[in-house]
C-alpha positions as CSV (number, residue, x, y, z in Angstrom):
1,M,-31.8,41.7,-10.5
2,N,-28.2,43.0,-10.7
3,S,-25.5,40.4,-11.2
4,L,-22.7,40.5,-8.7
5,T,-19.1,39.6,-9.2
6,L,-18.2,36.8,-6.9
7,P,-15.0,37.5,-4.8
8,D,-11.8,35.7,-5.6
9,I,-9.6,35.8,-2.6
10,A,-6.9,33.7,-4.3
11,V,-5.9,36.7,-6.5
12,Q,-4.9,38.7,-3.5
13,P,-1.1,38.9,-2.8
14,A,0.4,36.6,-0.3
15,R,1.1,38.0,3.2
16,H,4.6,36.3,3.1
17,A,6.1,36.1,-0.4
18,L,7.4,32.6,-0.7
19,P,7.3,30.0,-3.6
20,L,5.9,26.5,-2.8
21,E,7.1,23.2,-4.3
22,W,3.7,21.5,-4.3
23,V,0.1,22.8,-4.0
24,G,-3.0,20.8,-4.9
25,M,-5.4,18.1,-3.7
26,H,-5.1,14.6,-2.3
27,G,-7.6,11.7,-2.5
28,I,-9.8,12.9,-5.4
29,A,-12.2,10.1,-6.2
30,L,-12.6,9.2,-9.9
31,P,-12.9,6.2,-12.2
32,V,-10.0,5.2,-14.5
33,V,-9.6,2.7,-17.3
34,L,-6.6,0.4,-16.9
35,E,-5.7,-2.9,-18.5
36,G,-9.2,-2.9,-20.1
37,Q,-11.0,-2.4,-16.8
38,R,-12.9,0.5,-15.3
39,L,-11.5,0.9,-11.8
40,S,-12.2,3.0,-8.8
41,A,-9.2,5.3,-8.0
42,K,-8.0,8.2,-5.9
43,A,-5.9,10.9,-7.5
44,D,-3.4,13.4,-6.1
45,A,-3.1,16.5,-8.4
46,G,-0.8,19.4,-7.8
47,V,1.5,22.0,-9.3
48,S,4.3,24.1,-8.0
49,L,3.6,27.7,-7.0
50,D,6.6,29.5,-8.4
51,D,5.2,33.0,-7.9
52,G,5.8,33.7,-4.3
53,E,3.7,36.8,-4.4
54,A,0.6,34.8,-5.4
55,R,-1.9,33.8,-2.7
56,G,-2.7,30.4,-4.2
57,I,-3.4,28.3,-7.2
58,H,-6.7,27.5,-8.9
59,M,-7.5,24.1,-7.5
60,S,-10.8,23.7,-9.4
61,R,-8.9,23.9,-12.7
62,L,-6.9,20.9,-11.7
63,Y,-10.0,19.0,-10.7
64,L,-11.8,19.7,-13.9
65,E,-8.8,18.5,-16.1
66,L,-9.0,15.1,-14.4
67,E,-12.2,14.4,-16.4
68,M,-10.0,13.3,-19.3
69,L,-9.0,10.2,-17.2
70,E,-12.6,8.9,-17.2
71,R,-12.8,8.4,-20.9
72,E,-9.5,7.0,-22.1
73,S,-7.3,4.2,-21.1
74,L,-4.4,5.3,-18.9
75,C,-1.1,5.6,-20.8
76,P,1.9,7.8,-20.6
77,S,0.7,10.1,-23.4
78,L,-2.6,10.7,-21.6
79,L,-0.9,11.4,-18.4
80,Q,1.4,13.9,-20.1
81,Q,-1.6,15.6,-21.7
82,V,-3.3,16.1,-18.4
83,L,-0.1,17.5,-16.8
84,R,0.3,20.0,-19.7
85,R,-3.3,21.1,-19.1
86,F,-2.4,21.6,-15.4
87,L,0.4,24.0,-16.4
88,E,-1.5,25.8,-19.2
89,S,-4.3,26.6,-16.7
90,H,-1.6,28.0,-14.3
91,E,0.5,29.9,-16.8
92,G,2.7,32.4,-14.9
93,L,2.2,30.6,-11.6
94,S,3.6,27.1,-12.1
95,S,6.4,25.3,-13.9
96,R,6.0,21.8,-12.5
97,A,2.9,19.5,-12.5
98,Y,2.3,16.3,-10.6
99,L,-0.3,13.5,-10.7
100,N,-0.6,10.3,-8.6
101,I,-3.3,7.7,-9.3
102,H,-3.9,5.1,-6.6
103,T,-6.0,2.1,-7.4
104,D,-6.2,-1.7,-7.1
105,L,-5.4,-3.5,-10.4
106,L,-7.5,-6.6,-10.8
107,L,-6.0,-9.6,-12.8
108,K,-7.8,-12.9,-13.3
109,R,-5.4,-15.7,-12.4
110,P,-5.8,-19.4,-13.3
111,A,-5.4,-22.2,-10.7
112,L,-2.2,-24.2,-10.9
113,I,-3.9,-27.5,-11.9
114,S,-7.7,-27.3,-12.1
115,P,-9.7,-25.2,-14.6
116,L,-10.7,-22.7,-11.9
117,A,-9.7,-19.1,-12.0
118,G,-10.2,-16.1,-9.7
119,W,-9.5,-12.4,-9.4
120,K,-6.4,-11.1,-7.6
121,S,-5.9,-7.5,-6.4
122,Y,-2.6,-5.6,-6.8
123,P,-2.4,-2.2,-5.0
124,T,-0.9,0.2,-7.6
125,T,0.2,3.8,-7.8
126,I,1.0,5.5,-11.0
127,S,3.0,8.7,-10.6
128,A,3.7,11.2,-13.3
129,S,5.4,14.6,-13.3
130,L,6.2,17.3,-15.9
131,E,8.9,19.9,-15.5
132,H,10.5,22.0,-18.2
133,E,9.3,19.5,-20.9
134,M,10.9,16.6,-18.8
135,F,8.2,14.0,-18.4
136,H,8.6,11.2,-15.9
137,V,6.4,8.1,-15.1
138,E,6.9,5.9,-12.1
139,L,4.9,2.7,-11.1
140,K,4.5,1.4,-7.6
141,I,3.1,-2.1,-7.4
142,E,2.6,-4.6,-4.5
143,V,2.8,-8.3,-5.4
144,P,1.8,-10.9,-2.7
145,Y,3.5,-14.3,-2.6
146,S,4.3,-17.1,-0.2
147,S,7.7,-17.8,1.2
148,T,9.0,-20.9,3.0
149,C,12.0,-20.5,5.2
150,P,15.0,-22.7,4.1
151,C,16.4,-22.9,7.6
152,S,13.1,-24.1,8.9
153,A,12.8,-26.7,6.1
154,A,16.3,-28.1,7.0
155,L,15.4,-28.3,10.7
156,A,12.1,-30.1,9.9
157,R,14.0,-32.6,7.7
158,Q,16.4,-33.3,10.5
159,L,13.5,-34.1,12.9
160,I,11.9,-36.3,10.3
161,Q,15.2,-38.2,9.9
162,Q,15.5,-38.6,13.7
163,Q,12.0,-39.9,13.9
164,F,12.7,-42.4,11.1
165,I,15.7,-43.7,13.0
166,T,13.6,-44.1,16.1
167,D,10.7,-45.9,14.4
168,F,12.8,-48.2,12.3
169,A,15.8,-48.8,14.5
170,N,15.0,-52.5,15.2
171,H,12.9,-53.2,12.1
172,S,13.7,-54.6,8.7
173,L,12.7,-52.0,6.1
174,R,9.8,-53.0,3.9
175,H,8.6,-50.7,1.1
176,A,5.0,-50.8,2.3
177,D,6.0,-49.8,5.9
178,V,8.1,-46.9,4.8
179,L,5.4,-45.7,2.4
180,A,2.8,-45.8,5.2
181,W,5.2,-44.1,7.6
182,L,5.8,-41.3,5.1
183,G,2.0,-40.7,4.8
184,S,1.3,-40.6,8.5
185,S,1.5,-37.8,11.0
186,N,3.7,-40.0,13.2
187,G,6.4,-39.9,10.5
188,I,6.2,-36.3,9.3
189,V,6.6,-34.9,12.8
190,A,7.7,-31.4,11.7
191,T,6.9,-29.0,8.9
192,P,8.7,-25.8,7.8
193,H,7.1,-22.5,8.5
194,S,5.8,-20.4,5.6
195,Q,4.5,-16.8,5.5
196,R,2.5,-14.5,3.3
197,S,5.0,-12.1,1.9
198,T,4.9,-8.9,-0.1
199,A,7.1,-7.4,-2.8
200,Q,6.9,-3.6,-3.1
201,L,8.2,-2.6,-6.6
202,N,9.0,1.0,-7.4
203,V,9.8,1.1,-11.2
204,H,10.8,4.1,-13.2
205,L,10.0,3.9,-16.9
206,D,11.8,5.0,-20.0
207,E,10.7,8.4,-21.5
208,F,9.8,6.8,-24.8
209,I,7.5,4.1,-23.6
210,D,3.9,4.3,-24.8
211,E,2.2,1.9,-22.4
212,L,2.1,1.2,-18.7
213,P,3.5,-2.3,-18.4
214,L,1.8,-3.2,-15.1
215,G,0.7,-6.7,-16.2
216,V,4.1,-7.4,-17.6
217,I,5.9,-6.4,-14.5
218,I,3.6,-8.4,-12.3
219,N,4.0,-11.5,-14.5
220,Y,7.8,-11.2,-14.4
221,A,7.8,-10.8,-10.7
222,E,5.5,-13.8,-10.0
223,A,7.4,-16.0,-12.4
224,A,10.7,-15.2,-10.6
225,L,9.3,-15.9,-7.2
226,G,7.4,-19.1,-8.2
227,T,4.9,-19.0,-5.3
228,A,2.3,-16.3,-6.1
229,V,-0.7,-16.5,-3.8
230,Q,-3.7,-18.3,-5.3
231,T,-7.4,-17.5,-5.8
232,A,-9.9,-20.3,-6.4
233,V,-8.3,-23.7,-5.7
234,K,-9.2,-27.4,-5.5
235,R,-7.1,-29.9,-3.5
236,A,-5.0,-30.6,-6.5
237,D,-4.1,-26.9,-6.8
238,E,-3.3,-26.8,-3.0
239,Q,-1.0,-29.8,-3.4
240,A,0.7,-28.1,-6.4
241,F,1.1,-25.0,-4.3
242,A,2.7,-27.0,-1.5
243,L,5.1,-28.5,-4.1
244,A,6.0,-25.0,-5.5
245,N,6.8,-23.8,-2.0
246,G,9.0,-26.8,-1.3
247,Q,10.9,-26.2,-4.5
248,N,11.2,-22.5,-4.0
249,L,12.6,-22.2,-0.4
250,M,13.8,-18.6,0.1
251,F,14.9,-16.1,2.6
252,C,14.0,-12.5,2.0
253,E,17.5,-12.0,0.5
254,D,16.8,-14.7,-2.1
255,A,13.5,-13.1,-3.1
256,A,15.0,-9.7,-3.5
257,R,17.8,-11.0,-5.7
258,R,15.3,-13.0,-7.9
259,L,13.1,-9.9,-8.4
260,N,16.1,-7.7,-9.1
261,L,17.2,-10.0,-12.0
262,A,13.7,-10.2,-13.3
263,L,13.0,-6.5,-13.4
264,R,16.3,-5.8,-15.2
265,R,15.0,-7.9,-18.1
266,T,11.6,-6.0,-18.2
267,P,11.3,-3.9,-21.3
268,G,10.9,-0.1,-20.7
269,V,12.4,-0.2,-17.2
270,K,15.3,2.2,-16.7
271,R,15.7,2.0,-12.9
272,F,13.9,0.6,-9.9
273,N,14.1,0.0,-6.2
274,L,12.3,-2.8,-4.4
275,R,11.5,-4.1,-1.0
276,V,10.4,-7.6,0.0
277,I,8.7,-8.2,3.4
278,H,8.3,-11.6,4.8
279,A,5.7,-11.4,7.6
280,E,7.3,-14.0,9.8
281,S,5.3,-16.8,11.3
282,L,8.1,-17.7,13.7
283,H,8.9,-14.2,15.0
284,A,6.8,-11.2,15.9
285,H,8.8,-9.0,13.6
286,D,9.2,-9.1,9.8
287,A,12.2,-10.0,7.7
288,V,13.0,-7.3,5.0
289,A,15.4,-6.9,2.1
290,E,15.8,-4.1,-0.3
291,S,17.5,-3.8,-3.7
292,Q,17.9,-1.2,-6.5
293,W,19.3,-1.0,-10.0
294,Q,19.8,1.7,-12.7
295,R,20.6,1.0,-16.3
296,E,23.9,2.4,-17.4
297,Q,23.8,5.3,-19.8
298,A,24.9,4.5,-23.3
């Protein structure tokens, strides 16, 4: 049987000669190793098409190079190695290579008081690019937390004060009566509104960094906010969470400023932009604040 040469339409010249900034694939399913875990991920892999005469790139070559990500823990050097292989396999066609990895990082978080612990998911995107030996890594992380409105808390306190005046206007105050009143629904007539909130962190790393500081960034962010959402809890943990919310009243502006200061102190971060979203329980719309920072050049 005679062997036949399979046709390769991609080598034919383009009908309209024009370079393209990005050509590749989105949503490639693959496992990755991150923070000691093997996680399910989706990858976007692409290169520039600098040769405007070329019909297209060799997408299968990009796909095959992603196999390296299955075996080793994700780090900047591994990402750079994959991007170099992208360009080597497209020599003469491309000068820029791109890789985005989308996954959910799982971190086990302890309860506030009890010995319980549970897993929490943090949507994460790792973006890397290589152009003329300039390598760049960017991290996008979503951190959920709780936020209690300071204005609502002040209004609730005022209503409680008014109820106290009404209930004790013509009574002599006894410690036991006040204590019972404070523990009853008749006394605490109003509560401030809280909402589940999200911090979207977009962090650009230094070129010399040799690790992806995802856990460090998340820990800094949650410590700054003080009200990270919980996993497994008992009543003692729920009470401690209520205390944390009461001691960390914040508008979206407060949360954005806290995160800005925390990220500035994070090792390996050269610039960032962030957005906080408070999914209002009072309004049908969200409250949003954004902030950014870039380290000054020495």
